[in-house]
BAZAVO-940740 format. One record per residue (C-alpha): x, y, z. Coordinates in nm, 3 decimals. Layout:
<rec px="X" py="Y" pz="Z"/>
...
***
This chain:
<rec px="-0.001" py="0.016" pz="-0.016"/>
<rec px="0.295" py="0.236" pz="-0.062"/>
<rec px="0.168" py="0.316" pz="-0.447"/>
<rec px="0.165" py="0.696" pz="-0.402"/>
<rec px="0.443" py="0.756" pz="-0.127"/>
<rec px="0.611" py="0.970" pz="-0.320"/>
<rec px="0.294" py="1.227" pz="-0.375"/>
<rec px="0.283" py="1.263" pz="-0.017"/>
<rec px="0.601" py="1.469" pz="0.061"/>
<rec px="0.434" py="1.704" pz="-0.234"/>
<rec px="0.142" py="1.842" pz="0.010"/>
<rec px="0.232" py="2.027" pz="0.369"/>
<rec px="0.069" py="1.773" pz="0.658"/>
<rec px="0.143" py="1.939" pz="1.006"/>
<rec px="0.332" py="1.709" pz="1.196"/>
<rec px="0.161" py="1.467" pz="1.450"/>
<rec px="-0.152" py="1.525" pz="1.244"/>
<rec px="-0.365" py="1.263" pz="1.030"/>
<rec px="-0.584" py="1.411" pz="0.807"/>
<rec px="-0.886" py="1.255" pz="0.728"/>
<rec px="-1.114" py="1.555" pz="0.605"/>
<rec px="-0.979" py="1.597" pz="0.244"/>
<rec px="-1.310" py="1.514" pz="0.108"/>
<rec px="-1.379" py="1.817" pz="0.252"/>
<rec px="-1.108" py="2.068" pz="0.196"/>
<rec px="-0.785" py="1.901" pz="0.056"/>
<rec px="-0.398" py="1.991" pz="0.218"/>
<rec px="-0.223" py="2.221" pz="0.086"/>
<rec px="0.010" py="2.133" pz="-0.201"/>
<rec px="0.361" py="2.247" pz="-0.163"/>
<rec px="0.438" py="2.392" pz="-0.502"/>
<rec px="0.113" py="2.602" pz="-0.455"/>
<rec px="0.314" py="2.859" pz="-0.233"/>
<rec px="0.579" py="2.926" pz="-0.421"/>
<rec px="0.350" py="2.914" pz="-0.788"/>
<rec px="0.075" py="3.162" pz="-0.617"/>
<rec px="0.352" py="3.371" pz="-0.484"/>
<rec px="0.532" py="3.447" pz="-0.783"/>
<rec px="0.251" py="3.517" pz="-0.995"/>
<rec px="0.151" py="3.784" pz="-0.710"/>
<rec px="0.491" py="3.920" pz="-0.788"/>
<rec px="0.612" py="3.889" pz="-1.125"/>
<rec px="0.272" py="3.895" pz="-1.280"/>
<rec px="0.043" py="4.126" pz="-1.072"/>
<rec px="0.329" py="4.291" pz="-0.903"/>
<rec px="0.516" py="4.358" pz="-1.242"/>
<rec px="0.269" py="4.363" pz="-1.533"/>
<rec px="-0.056" py="4.532" pz="-1.289"/>
<rec px="-0.309" py="4.513" pz="-1.584"/>
<rec px="-0.154" py="4.405" pz="-1.846"/>
<rec px="-0.108" py="4.068" pz="-1.716"/>
<rec px="-0.466" py="3.992" pz="-1.829"/>
<rec px="-0.289" py="3.988" pz="-2.164"/>
<rec px="0.079" py="3.906" pz="-2.101"/>
<rec px="0.022" py="3.612" pz="-1.801"/>
<rec px="-0.282" py="3.501" pz="-2.056"/>
<rec px="-0.523" py="3.549" pz="-1.734"/>
<rec px="-0.790" py="3.551" pz="-1.922"/>
<rec px="-0.733" py="3.217" pz="-2.074"/>
<rec px="-0.703" py="3.013" pz="-1.747"/>
<rec px="-1.061" py="2.927" pz="-1.692"/>
<rec px="-1.078" py="2.755" pz="-2.011"/>
<rec px="-0.666" py="2.585" pz="-2.009"/>
<rec px="-0.754" py="2.448" pz="-1.640"/>
<rec px="-1.092" py="2.387" pz="-1.714"/>
<rec px="-0.956" py="2.120" pz="-1.977"/>
<rec px="-0.701" py="1.969" pz="-1.737"/>
<rec px="-1.003" py="1.909" pz="-1.471"/>
<rec px="-1.186" py="1.765" pz="-1.809"/>
<rec px="-0.888" py="1.505" pz="-1.812"/>
<rec px="-0.963" py="1.379" pz="-1.493"/>
<rec px="-1.359" py="1.338" pz="-1.571"/>
<rec px="-1.347" py="1.194" pz="-1.946"/>
<rec px="-1.476" py="1.548" pz="-2.051"/>
<rec px="-1.409" py="1.626" pz="-2.466"/>
<rec px="-1.151" py="1.929" pz="-2.466"/>
<rec px="-1.264" py="2.276" pz="-2.477"/>
<rec px="-1.624" py="2.151" pz="-2.288"/>
<rec px="-1.518" py="2.256" pz="-1.894"/>
<rec px="-1.488" py="2.614" pz="-1.769"/>
<rec px="-1.424" py="2.739" pz="-1.458"/>
<rec px="-1.560" py="2.965" pz="-1.242"/>
<rec px="-1.767" py="3.084" pz="-0.946"/>
<rec px="-1.889" py="2.898" pz="-0.669"/>
<rec px="-2.055" py="2.528" pz="-0.675"/>
<rec px="-2.414" py="2.655" pz="-0.623"/>
<rec px="-2.382" py="2.908" pz="-0.929"/>
<rec px="-2.253" py="2.647" pz="-1.158"/>
<rec px="-2.585" py="2.435" pz="-1.021"/>
<rec px="-2.835" py="2.693" pz="-1.092"/>
<rec px="-2.670" py="2.735" pz="-1.480"/>
<rec px="-2.713" py="2.389" pz="-1.544"/>
<rec px="-3.056" py="2.318" pz="-1.423"/>
<rec px="-3.176" py="2.679" pz="-1.618"/>
<rec px="-2.977" py="2.510" pz="-1.915"/>
<rec px="-3.140" py="2.183" pz="-1.888"/>
<rec px="-3.519" py="2.304" pz="-1.801"/>
<rec px="-3.490" py="2.544" pz="-2.090"/>
<rec px="-3.389" py="2.217" pz="-2.315"/>
<rec px="-3.691" py="1.998" pz="-2.200"/>
<rec px="-3.963" py="2.261" pz="-2.215"/>
<rec px="-4.252" py="2.043" pz="-2.184"/>
<rec px="-4.182" py="1.888" pz="-1.871"/>
<rec px="-4.201" py="1.990" pz="-1.516"/>
<rec px="-4.048" py="1.744" pz="-1.268"/>
<rec px="-3.677" py="1.766" pz="-1.159"/>
<rec px="-3.605" py="1.445" pz="-0.997"/>
<rec px="-3.328" py="1.404" pz="-0.704"/>
<rec px="-3.276" py="1.205" pz="-0.438"/>
<rec px="-3.320" py="1.302" pz="-0.053"/>
<rec px="-2.944" py="1.235" pz="-0.016"/>
<rec px="-2.832" py="1.522" pz="-0.252"/>
<rec px="-2.622" py="1.798" pz="-0.115"/>
<rec px="-2.863" py="2.057" pz="0.024"/>
<rec px="-2.735" py="2.368" pz="-0.191"/>
<rec px="-2.835" py="2.138" pz="-0.502"/>
<rec px="-3.159" py="2.125" pz="-0.366"/>
<rec px="-3.194" py="2.482" pz="-0.232"/>
<rec px="-3.069" py="2.588" pz="-0.574"/>
<rec px="-3.351" py="2.415" pz="-0.742"/>
<rec px="-3.606" py="2.536" pz="-0.487"/>
<rec px="-3.525" py="2.902" pz="-0.583"/>
<rec px="-3.502" py="2.838" pz="-0.950"/>
<rec px="-3.827" py="2.707" pz="-0.953"/>
<rec px="-3.965" py="3.018" pz="-0.754"/>
<rec px="-3.813" py="3.238" pz="-1.008"/>
<rec px="-3.977" py="3.069" pz="-1.302"/>
<rec px="-4.291" py="3.022" pz="-1.154"/>
<rec px="-4.421" py="2.803" pz="-1.388"/>
<rec px="-4.565" py="2.507" pz="-1.253"/>
<rec px="-4.204" py="2.320" pz="-1.174"/>
<rec px="-4.194" py="2.029" pz="-0.934"/>
<rec px="-3.846" py="1.896" pz="-0.734"/>
<rec px="-3.916" py="1.560" pz="-0.680"/>
<rec px="-3.695" py="1.336" pz="-0.435"/>
<rec px="-3.663" py="0.971" pz="-0.404"/>
<rec px="-3.446" py="0.771" pz="-0.185"/>
<rec px="-3.107" py="0.702" pz="-0.332"/>
<rec px="-3.210" py="0.330" pz="-0.465"/>
<rec px="-3.569" py="0.475" pz="-0.599"/>
<rec px="-3.420" py="0.722" pz="-0.853"/>
<rec px="-3.391" py="0.476" pz="-1.145"/>
<rec px="-3.770" py="0.372" pz="-1.116"/>
<rec px="-3.908" py="0.726" pz="-1.092"/>
<rec px="-3.705" py="0.803" pz="-1.435"/>
<rec px="-3.970" py="0.877" pz="-1.669"/>
<rec px="-4.150" py="1.101" pz="-1.957"/>
<rec px="-4.295" py="1.348" pz="-1.683"/>
<rec px="-3.911" py="1.415" pz="-1.594"/>
<rec px="-3.729" py="1.678" pz="-1.737"/>
<rec px="-3.405" py="1.693" pz="-1.565"/>
<rec px="-3.253" py="1.418" pz="-1.347"/>
<rec px="-3.016" py="1.588" pz="-1.102"/>
<rec px="-2.788" py="1.399" pz="-0.878"/>
<rec px="-2.467" py="1.429" pz="-0.694"/>
<rec px="-2.279" py="1.067" pz="-0.806"/>
<rec px="-2.133" py="1.031" pz="-0.456"/>
<rec px="-2.330" py="1.073" pz="-0.136"/>
<rec px="-2.179" py="1.334" pz="0.066"/>
<rec px="-2.287" py="1.197" pz="0.412"/>
<rec px="-2.256" py="0.826" pz="0.336"/>
<rec px="-2.051" py="0.806" pz="0.021"/>
<rec px="-2.285" py="0.566" pz="-0.154"/>
<rec px="-2.241" py="0.574" pz="-0.542"/>
<rec px="-2.509" py="0.654" pz="-0.791"/>
<rec px="-2.436" py="0.435" pz="-1.121"/>
<rec px="-2.359" py="0.716" pz="-1.322"/>
<rec px="-2.389" py="0.500" pz="-1.668"/>
<rec px="-2.688" py="0.291" pz="-1.613"/>
<rec px="-2.867" py="0.634" pz="-1.441"/>
<rec px="-2.795" py="0.818" pz="-1.784"/>
<rec px="-2.900" py="0.557" pz="-2.047"/>
<rec px="-3.216" py="0.548" pz="-1.881"/>
<rec px="-3.266" py="0.920" pz="-1.853"/>
<rec px="-3.150" py="0.922" pz="-2.220"/>
<rec px="-3.431" py="0.655" pz="-2.351"/>
<rec px="-3.655" py="0.862" pz="-2.165"/>
<rec px="-3.575" py="1.211" pz="-2.295"/>
<rec px="-3.476" py="1.309" pz="-1.945"/>
<rec px="-3.157" py="1.598" pz="-1.902"/>
<rec px="-2.873" py="1.502" pz="-1.678"/>
<rec px="-2.702" py="1.702" pz="-1.450"/>
<rec px="-2.435" py="1.512" pz="-1.257"/>
<rec px="-2.256" py="1.661" pz="-0.934"/>
<rec px="-1.920" py="1.559" pz="-0.935"/>
<rec px="-1.796" py="1.768" pz="-0.596"/>
<rec px="-1.683" py="1.417" pz="-0.425"/>
<rec px="-1.575" py="1.273" pz="-0.762"/>
<rec px="-1.351" py="1.455" pz="-0.915"/>
<rec px="-1.032" py="1.372" pz="-0.836"/>
<rec px="-1.147" py="1.048" pz="-0.617"/>
<rec px="-1.240" py="0.807" pz="-0.874"/>
<rec px="-1.254" py="0.748" pz="-1.247"/>
<rec px="-1.551" py="0.949" pz="-1.404"/>
<rec px="-1.599" py="0.947" pz="-1.776"/>
<rec px="-1.897" py="1.189" pz="-1.833"/>
<rec px="-1.817" py="1.163" pz="-2.254"/>
<rec px="-1.875" py="0.806" pz="-2.213"/>
<rec px="-2.214" py="0.819" pz="-1.987"/>
<rec px="-2.329" py="1.097" pz="-2.234"/>
<rec px="-2.402" py="1.301" pz="-1.945"/>
<rec px="-2.557" py="1.668" pz="-2.064"/>
<rec px="-2.411" py="1.866" pz="-1.789"/>
<rec px="-2.134" py="1.839" pz="-1.512"/>
<rec px="-2.019" py="2.071" pz="-1.240"/>
<rec px="-1.794" py="2.048" pz="-0.936"/>
<rec px="-1.595" py="2.181" pz="-0.673"/>
<rec px="-1.185" py="2.223" pz="-0.634"/>
<rec px="-1.107" py="2.196" pz="-0.303"/>
<rec px="-1.198" py="1.902" pz="-0.206"/>
<rec px="-0.974" py="1.619" pz="-0.373"/>
<rec px="-0.828" py="1.843" pz="-0.598"/>
<rec px="-0.665" py="2.037" pz="-0.346"/>
<rec px="-0.749" py="2.387" pz="-0.492"/>
<rec px="-0.772" py="2.566" pz="-0.176"/>
<rec px="-1.082" py="2.710" pz="0.011"/>
<rec px="-1.310" py="2.847" pz="-0.176"/>
<rec px="-1.152" py="2.742" pz="-0.500"/>
<rec px="-1.350" py="2.790" pz="-0.819"/>
<rec px="-1.592" py="2.521" pz="-0.916"/>
<rec px="-1.604" py="2.414" pz="-1.291"/>
<rec px="-1.904" py="2.343" pz="-1.541"/>
<rec px="-1.891" py="2.067" pz="-1.844"/>
<rec px="-2.161" py="2.081" pz="-2.137"/>
<rec px="-2.213" py="1.821" pz="-2.352"/>
<rec px="-2.097" py="1.925" pz="-2.749"/>
<rec px="-2.443" py="1.876" pz="-2.843"/>
<rec px="-2.548" py="2.097" pz="-2.607"/>
<rec px="-2.254" py="2.337" pz="-2.615"/>
<rec px="-2.373" py="2.581" pz="-2.848"/>
<rec px="-2.755" py="2.594" pz="-2.807"/>
<rec px="-2.806" py="2.662" pz="-2.412"/>
<rec px="-2.915" py="2.947" pz="-2.277"/>
<rec px="-2.704" py="3.096" pz="-2.026"/>
<rec px="-2.947" py="3.201" pz="-1.743"/>
<rec px="-2.658" py="3.408" pz="-1.557"/>
<rec px="-2.581" py="3.643" pz="-1.851"/>
<rec px="-2.260" py="3.764" pz="-1.714"/>
<rec px="-2.036" py="4.002" pz="-1.925"/>
<rec px="-1.755" py="3.746" pz="-1.991"/>
<rec px="-2.037" py="3.474" pz="-2.134"/>
<rec px="-2.075" py="3.776" pz="-2.349"/>
<rec px="-1.985" py="3.697" pz="-2.737"/>
<rec px="-1.763" py="4.036" pz="-2.725"/>
<rec px="-1.721" py="4.127" pz="-2.386"/>
<rec px="-1.496" py="4.438" pz="-2.451"/>
<rec px="-1.726" py="4.582" pz="-2.700"/>
<rec px="-1.926" py="4.613" pz="-2.392"/>
<rec px="-2.262" py="4.634" pz="-2.615"/>
<rec px="-2.600" py="4.688" pz="-2.389"/>
<rec px="-2.745" py="4.379" pz="-2.535"/>
<rec px="-2.617" py="4.046" pz="-2.412"/>
<rec px="-2.526" py="3.777" pz="-2.690"/>
<rec px="-2.397" py="3.467" pz="-2.564"/>
<rec px="-2.045" py="3.331" pz="-2.650"/>
<rec px="-1.981" py="3.012" pz="-2.871"/>
<rec px="-1.948" py="2.703" pz="-2.690"/>
<rec px="-1.846" py="2.688" pz="-2.318"/>
<rec px="-1.770" py="3.052" pz="-2.304"/>
<rec px="-2.122" py="3.128" pz="-2.285"/>
<rec px="-2.095" py="2.958" pz="-1.938"/>
<rec px="-1.906" py="3.231" pz="-1.803"/>
<rec px="-2.026" py="3.449" pz="-1.581"/>
<rec px="-1.774" py="3.732" pz="-1.370"/>
<rec px="-1.421" py="3.799" pz="-1.393"/>
<rec px="-1.200" py="3.477" pz="-1.317"/>
<rec px="-1.015" py="3.461" pz="-0.935"/>
<rec px="-0.704" py="3.473" pz="-1.062"/>
<rec px="-0.538" py="3.402" pz="-0.771"/>
<rec px="-0.747" py="3.115" pz="-0.648"/>
<rec px="-0.687" py="2.985" pz="-0.987"/>
<rec px="-0.319" py="3.004" pz="-0.988"/>
<rec px="-0.292" py="2.791" pz="-0.648"/>
<rec px="-0.580" py="2.535" pz="-0.817"/>
<rec px="-0.294" py="2.538" pz="-1.157"/>
<rec px="-0.007" py="2.405" pz="-0.920"/>
<rec px="-0.224" py="2.158" pz="-0.732"/>
<rec px="-0.343" py="1.988" pz="-1.092"/>
<rec px="0.050" py="1.935" pz="-1.132"/>
<rec px="0.011" py="1.657" pz="-0.862"/>
<rec px="-0.244" py="1.449" pz="-1.114"/>
<rec px="-0.038" py="1.448" pz="-1.440"/>
<rec px="0.120" py="1.120" pz="-1.369"/>
<rec px="-0.137" py="0.959" pz="-1.144"/>
<rec px="-0.299" py="0.612" pz="-1.264"/>
<rec px="-0.700" py="0.695" pz="-1.150"/>
<rec px="-0.761" py="0.303" pz="-1.149"/>
<rec px="-0.467" py="0.236" pz="-0.938"/>
<rec px="-0.576" py="0.544" pz="-0.707"/>
<rec px="-0.916" py="0.384" pz="-0.701"/>
<rec px="-0.782" py="0.037" pz="-0.605"/>
<rec px="-0.608" py="0.200" pz="-0.350"/>
<rec px="-0.866" py="0.409" pz="-0.193"/>
<rec px="-1.087" py="0.063" pz="-0.179"/>
<rec px="-0.828" py="-0.106" pz="0.016"/>
<rec px="-0.762" py="0.179" pz="0.284"/>
<rec px="-1.135" py="0.182" pz="0.293"/>
<rec px="-1.185" py="-0.170" pz="0.355"/>
<rec px="-0.909" py="-0.135" pz="0.626"/>
<rec px="-1.034" py="0.154" pz="0.766"/>
<rec px="-1.385" py="-0.008" pz="0.806"/>
<rec px="-1.225" py="-0.398" pz="0.932"/>
<rec px="-1.013" py="-0.198" pz="1.213"/>
<rec px="-1.317" py="0.029" pz="1.343"/>
<rec px="-1.575" py="-0.269" pz="1.362"/>
<rec px="-1.334" py="-0.468" pz="1.528"/>
<rec px="-1.194" py="-0.212" pz="1.804"/>
<rec px="-1.540" py="0.052" pz="1.845"/>
<rec px="-1.845" py="-0.144" pz="1.809"/>
<rec px="-2.025" py="0.084" pz="1.957"/>
<rec px="-1.989" py="0.286" pz="1.575"/>
<rec px="-2.234" py="0.172" pz="1.284"/>
<rec px="-2.113" py="0.157" pz="0.940"/>
<rec px="-2.310" py="0.430" pz="0.754"/>
<rec px="-2.105" py="0.343" pz="0.407"/>
<rec px="-2.177" py="0.117" pz="0.177"/>
<rec px="-1.979" py="-0.174" pz="0.303"/>
<rec px="-1.866" py="-0.327" pz="-0.101"/>
<rec px="-1.599" py="-0.079" pz="-0.191"/>
<rec px="-1.737" py="-0.035" pz="-0.564"/>
<rec px="-2.031" py="0.115" pz="-0.431"/>
<rec px="-1.877" py="0.416" pz="-0.228"/>
<rec px="-1.680" py="0.659" pz="-0.326"/>
<rec px="-1.342" py="0.783" pz="-0.139"/>
<rec px="-1.498" py="0.826" pz="0.209"/>
<rec px="-1.597" py="0.606" pz="0.507"/>
<rec px="-1.862" py="0.746" pz="0.764"/>
<rec px="-2.001" py="0.565" pz="1.064"/>
<rec px="-2.302" py="0.674" pz="1.269"/>
<rec px="-2.247" py="0.734" pz="1.637"/>
<rec px="-2.507" py="0.940" pz="1.874"/>
<rec px="-2.237" py="1.139" pz="1.998"/>
<rec px="-2.056" py="1.202" pz="1.687"/>
<rec px="-1.954" py="1.544" pz="1.745"/>
<rec px="-1.846" py="1.608" pz="2.039"/>
<rec px="-1.617" py="1.260" pz="1.945"/>
<rec px="-1.521" py="1.428" pz="1.621"/>
<rec px="-1.379" py="1.690" pz="1.848"/>
<rec px="-1.201" py="1.485" pz="2.063"/>
<rec px="-1.055" py="1.348" pz="1.731"/>
<rec px="-0.940" py="1.636" pz="1.661"/>
<rec px="-0.789" py="1.735" pz="1.956"/>
<rec px="-0.559" py="1.458" pz="1.931"/>
<rec px="-0.436" py="1.527" pz="1.572"/>
<rec px="-0.703" py="1.273" pz="1.352"/>
<rec px="-0.890" py="1.525" pz="1.153"/>
<rec px="-1.217" py="1.397" pz="1.006"/>
<rec px="-1.561" py="1.567" pz="1.020"/>
<rec px="-1.941" py="1.537" pz="1.129"/>
<rec px="-2.254" py="1.540" pz="0.909"/>
<rec px="-2.570" py="1.601" pz="1.132"/>
<rec px="-2.727" py="1.414" pz="1.282"/>
<rec px="-2.495" py="1.143" pz="1.365"/>
<rec px="-2.254" py="1.130" pz="1.106"/>
<rec px="-1.889" py="1.112" pz="1.171"/>
<rec px="-1.718" py="1.117" pz="0.818"/>
<rec px="-1.343" py="1.023" pz="0.693"/>
<rec px="-1.163" py="1.108" pz="0.348"/>
<rec px="-0.971" py="0.817" pz="0.251"/>
<rec px="-0.746" py="1.013" pz="-0.013"/>
<rec px="-0.450" py="0.796" pz="-0.105"/>
<rec px="-0.205" py="1.059" pz="-0.244"/>
<rec px="-0.117" py="1.124" pz="0.079"/>
<rec px="-0.285" py="0.905" pz="0.350"/>
<rec px="-0.160" py="0.542" pz="0.382"/>
<rec px="-0.174" py="0.244" pz="0.579"/>
<rec px="0.000" py="0.342" pz="0.876"/>
<rec px="-0.222" py="0.685" pz="0.890"/>
<rec px="-0.537" py="0.431" pz="0.897"/>
<rec px="-0.410" py="0.229" pz="1.156"/>
<rec px="-0.302" py="0.546" pz="1.377"/>
<rec px="-0.634" py="0.710" pz="1.301"/>
<rec px="-0.814" py="0.351" pz="1.452"/>
<rec px="-0.618" py="0.362" pz="1.721"/>
<rec px="-0.691" py="0.716" pz="1.826"/>
<rec px="-1.059" py="0.682" pz="1.761"/>
<rec px="-1.049" py="0.333" pz="1.997"/>
<rec px="-0.918" py="0.556" pz="2.302"/>
<rec px="-1.177" py="0.816" pz="2.199"/>
<rec px="-1.452" py="0.591" pz="2.205"/>
<rec px="-1.329" py="0.294" pz="2.449"/>
<rec px="-1.278" py="0.585" pz="2.722"/>
<rec px="-1.534" py="0.801" pz="2.657"/>
<rec px="-1.333" py="1.099" pz="2.596"/>
<rec px="-1.592" py="1.263" pz="2.397"/>
<rec px="-1.749" py="1.326" pz="2.709"/>
<rec px="-1.621" py="1.637" pz="2.828"/>
<rec px="-1.806" py="1.950" pz="2.776"/>
<rec px="-1.541" py="2.141" pz="2.606"/>
<rec px="-1.606" py="1.858" pz="2.292"/>
<rec px="-1.995" py="1.948" pz="2.316"/>
<rec px="-1.967" py="2.335" pz="2.198"/>
<rec px="-2.015" py="2.356" pz="1.833"/>
<rec px="-1.834" py="2.565" pz="1.602"/>
<rec px="-1.997" py="2.775" pz="1.282"/>
<rec px="-1.832" py="2.468" pz="1.078"/>
<rec px="-1.890" py="2.103" pz="1.166"/>
***
């Protein structure tokens, strides 16, 4: 289990910390500090506003989009960066509904990440045209895909439990029933092999601060399938999605292809941090990464169940059915996680009772897993979580 040992040293990992929260925020790639610092001094500092042309800042959203596109199986020129994941969900959903005007149902699952559902609810209220957000259980999605559904909007990997949807099978069924698909890859990109082109997905969105290690608030991405790229209507008609943004016309005309999904000014410093992070992926075999992730996850599950019987597995036991995380249920999950963090094992908590642990083989190995379980056993067996200090909830859990 040392396939990616050389990668671990390319991350800044604080001494004494076992970091099992890369599914929420990836750690700092060492190369990012110098890369961003150099950009700030040599480009922003010396070029000032001419950096948009001289340093090619304006094209970063497409260049980096193509690099992420390579990780999700996208055709070149069909992924663009910018804004937040919530914005990209809104764009994709508005465009998808326009492509299916005769239908009113948006189908999703109850385990979808809440912001995706919130954006759908907000869009439905704005449209005020009889649309419905229909939520069913994870295992009921396929049977609910039919000719009344306009859009199937799913997160491939459940953010709480790590349970995976079968992208290929559900996309195939959706297409056969005239349903437009939107896949949220926030917990997939950089964690497991994805092939949106093969699945014939219509849209995909995702963030870059989790498994891609782009940094807090790093920009999101959106993919639009080639058959839609020149016809979708950009509901958020920002100036950089205009056909000629620097003509400063008073009327909006959408740009060609994926350009029309641009909205505002690119966050150049954030994109430069992400650019440095993506160099880590240039020689990564995603199949090998996936195999290592499953092996480490299996080890974690077996050790936790053997040593901490008070915890109940919330993730699928079969590796292929889960993403790159393992979750356990525990009635005192929040204080237990705080006790773990205080002892240098960082995971996170999701209400009401989920203790969540990211399995990220680029910097997590067998020894990290065994250390984490040993500390977890101490916290649970000796009720170290039963300390008033660990009951106080911060703004971020």
